[in-house]
C-alpha positions as CSV (number, residue, x, y, z in Angstrom):
1,M,0.0,0.0,0.0
2,L,1.4,3.4,-1.0
3,C,0.8,6.2,1.4
4,A,1.9,9.9,1.4
5,D,2.8,10.1,5.1
6,L,2.9,8.1,8.3
7,N,-0.5,9.2,9.6
8,T,-2.2,8.1,6.4
9,L,-0.5,4.7,6.7
10,I,-1.6,4.4,10.3
11,N,-5.2,5.3,9.5
12,R,-5.4,2.8,6.6
13,V,-3.8,-0.1,8.5
14,Y,-5.4,0.6,11.9
15,P,-8.7,2.1,11.0
16,R,-10.3,2.6,14.5
17,I,-7.2,2.7,16.6
18,S,-8.2,6.0,18.3
19,H,-11.7,5.1,19.1
20,Q,-12.8,3.7,22.5
21,E,-13.8,0.3,21.2
22,V,-12.8,-2.9,22.7
23,K,-10.1,-4.4,20.6
24,D,-10.4,-8.1,20.3
25,D,-7.5,-10.4,19.6
26,Q,-8.5,-10.8,15.9
27,Y,-8.1,-7.0,15.4
28,F,-4.3,-7.3,16.2
29,L,-4.0,-10.5,14.3
30,D,-5.5,-8.9,11.1
31,Y,-3.5,-5.6,11.2
32,I,0.2,-5.0,11.3
33,I,2.8,-2.7,9.7
34,F,6.0,-4.3,8.4
35,C,9.3,-2.3,8.3
36,S,12.8,-3.1,7.4
37,R,14.6,-1.2,10.2
38,N,14.2,-1.3,13.9
39,N,14.4,2.5,14.3
40,K,11.5,3.0,11.9
41,V,9.5,0.3,13.8
42,H,10.2,2.1,17.1
43,N,9.0,5.5,15.7
44,I,5.8,4.0,14.2
45,N,5.0,2.1,17.4
46,E,5.4,5.2,19.5
47,T,3.2,7.2,17.1
48,I,0.5,4.6,17.2
49,L,0.7,4.2,20.9
50,Q,-0.1,7.9,21.4
51,Q,-3.2,7.4,19.2
52,F,-4.3,4.1,20.7
53,N,-7.3,4.6,23.0
54,P,-8.6,1.3,24.4
55,G,-10.9,3.0,26.9
56,P,-11.3,5.9,29.3
57,N,-8.5,6.8,31.7
58,I,-5.9,4.6,30.0
59,E,-2.6,6.3,30.3
60,V,0.9,5.5,28.9
61,H,3.1,3.8,31.5
62,I,6.8,4.4,31.1
63,L,8.8,1.4,32.4
64,R,12.5,2.3,32.9
65,S,15.2,-0.3,32.8
66,V,17.8,-0.7,35.5
67,D,21.2,-0.5,33.7
68,S,24.7,-1.0,35.1
69,V,28.1,-2.1,34.0
70,F,28.9,-5.7,34.9
71,E,32.7,-5.5,35.0
72,E,34.6,-3.8,37.9
73,N,36.8,-1.8,35.7
74,R,37.3,1.9,36.5
75,M,37.0,3.1,32.9
76,Y,33.4,1.9,32.7
77,H,32.3,3.8,35.7
78,A,32.7,7.0,33.7
79,Y,29.4,6.1,31.7
80,S,26.3,7.8,33.1
81,I,23.0,6.0,33.6
82,E,21.6,8.3,30.9
83,F,24.2,7.2,28.4
84,L,23.6,3.5,29.3
85,Q,19.9,3.9,28.7
86,Q,20.5,5.3,25.2
87,L,22.3,2.0,24.2
88,N,19.9,-0.2,22.1
89,T,20.5,-3.1,19.8
90,N,18.1,-5.4,18.1
91,R,18.7,-8.1,20.6
92,L,18.2,-5.9,23.7
93,S,14.9,-4.7,25.2
94,L,14.4,-0.9,25.3
95,A,15.6,1.1,28.2
96,L,12.3,3.1,28.2
97,L,9.4,0.9,27.4
98,C,6.2,2.8,26.9
99,L,3.0,0.7,27.2
100,K,-0.8,1.0,27.6
101,V,-3.2,-1.6,28.9
102,G,-4.6,-3.3,25.9
103,C,-1.7,-2.7,23.5
104,P,-0.1,-5.5,21.6
105,V,3.5,-6.5,22.4
106,I,5.9,-9.1,21.1
107,L,8.2,-11.3,23.2
108,L,11.9,-10.9,22.5
109,R,13.3,-14.2,23.9
110,N,12.3,-17.8,24.4
111,L,11.0,-18.1,28.0
112,N,8.9,-21.3,28.0
113,P,8.4,-22.8,24.6
114,G,6.1,-25.5,26.0
115,E,3.7,-22.8,27.1
116,K,4.0,-20.9,23.8
117,L,6.3,-18.2,25.4
118,C,8.7,-18.1,22.5
119,N,10.6,-15.4,20.7
120,G,8.1,-13.6,18.4
121,T,4.9,-14.5,20.4
122,R,2.4,-11.7,20.2
123,M,0.5,-10.8,23.4
124,V,-1.9,-8.1,24.8
125,V,-1.0,-6.2,28.0
126,L,-3.6,-6.8,30.7
127,N,-2.0,-5.1,33.7
128,M,1.3,-3.5,34.6
129,R,3.2,-3.4,37.9
130,R,6.8,-2.3,38.6
131,K,8.3,-5.8,38.6
132,V,5.8,-7.9,36.6
133,L,3.5,-7.5,33.6
134,Q,0.4,-9.5,33.0
135,Y,-0.4,-10.6,29.4
136,R,-2.7,-12.7,27.3
137,I,-1.4,-14.5,24.2
138,I,-3.1,-13.4,21.0
139,N,-3.3,-16.4,18.8
140,K,-5.7,-18.1,16.4
141,D,-5.5,-21.1,18.7
142,K,-8.2,-20.4,21.3
143,R,-6.7,-22.7,23.9
144,F,-4.2,-20.0,24.9
145,A,-6.5,-17.0,24.5
146,E,-7.8,-17.2,28.1
147,E,-4.5,-17.9,29.8
148,V,-3.1,-15.0,31.9
149,I,0.7,-14.9,31.8
150,L,2.9,-13.1,34.3
151,I,6.4,-12.1,33.0
152,P,8.9,-10.5,35.4
153,R,11.7,-8.2,34.6
154,I,14.7,-10.2,33.4
155,R,18.4,-9.4,33.6
156,L,20.1,-9.3,30.1
157,L,23.8,-9.4,29.3
158,P,24.2,-8.5,25.7
159,N,27.1,-9.6,23.6
160,T,30.1,-7.3,24.1
161,K,31.2,-7.8,20.5
162,T,28.1,-5.9,19.3
163,L,28.0,-3.4,22.2
164,F,31.3,-1.8,23.3
165,V,30.2,-1.4,27.0
166,P,29.6,-4.5,29.1
167,L,26.1,-3.5,29.9
168,R,23.7,-5.3,32.3
169,R,20.0,-4.4,31.8
170,L,17.1,-5.4,33.9
171,Q,13.9,-4.9,31.8
172,F,10.8,-6.7,30.5
173,L,11.5,-8.7,27.4
174,V,8.9,-7.2,25.2
175,R,8.4,-4.5,22.6
176,L,5.3,-2.9,21.1
177,A,3.9,-4.8,18.2
178,F,1.7,-2.4,16.2
179,A,4.6,-2.5,13.7
180,M,7.5,-5.0,13.5
181,T,10.4,-5.8,11.3
182,I,10.1,-8.2,8.5
183,N,12.6,-10.5,10.1
184,K,10.7,-10.7,13.4
185,S,7.5,-11.5,11.7
186,Q,8.8,-14.7,10.1
187,G,8.1,-17.9,11.9
């Protein structure tokens, strides 16, 4: 589909995203925007999240990561927390995760494949707390539609070959899923 600008694209792909209608699972299974780059996906997801209105008094929750350096080397202590939170790679969860209740997210790691908690699983946020998020898997298979899943914050140690700082990040392993990369959508 060819669109003149981002807002036109959003309005065509997600036609009622700003209305206070109950979004069922099929709504998020039917509509999605594919991009080739993570930075474009992030910008589109943030724009759609601002327009997303699942009901009255639903606000954006900003969930900050806890970042630190995992080596006791003096030169790494020069990095500020603000700098560490700006570091993002495609295999790392975002330092600032913005979510609303009812929005779709995608899981970034395999947590429990037997329970369908695999890399790429799409879910809807039901509730948010500081240390745990409550989800429901959105899937055509109705067996998993009613299950409530609790996922805690998890400590990540990214590969130091791709990231020059030995970063340790404590964050939820999800990203918004209004838009996703073509690679993440496969499988």
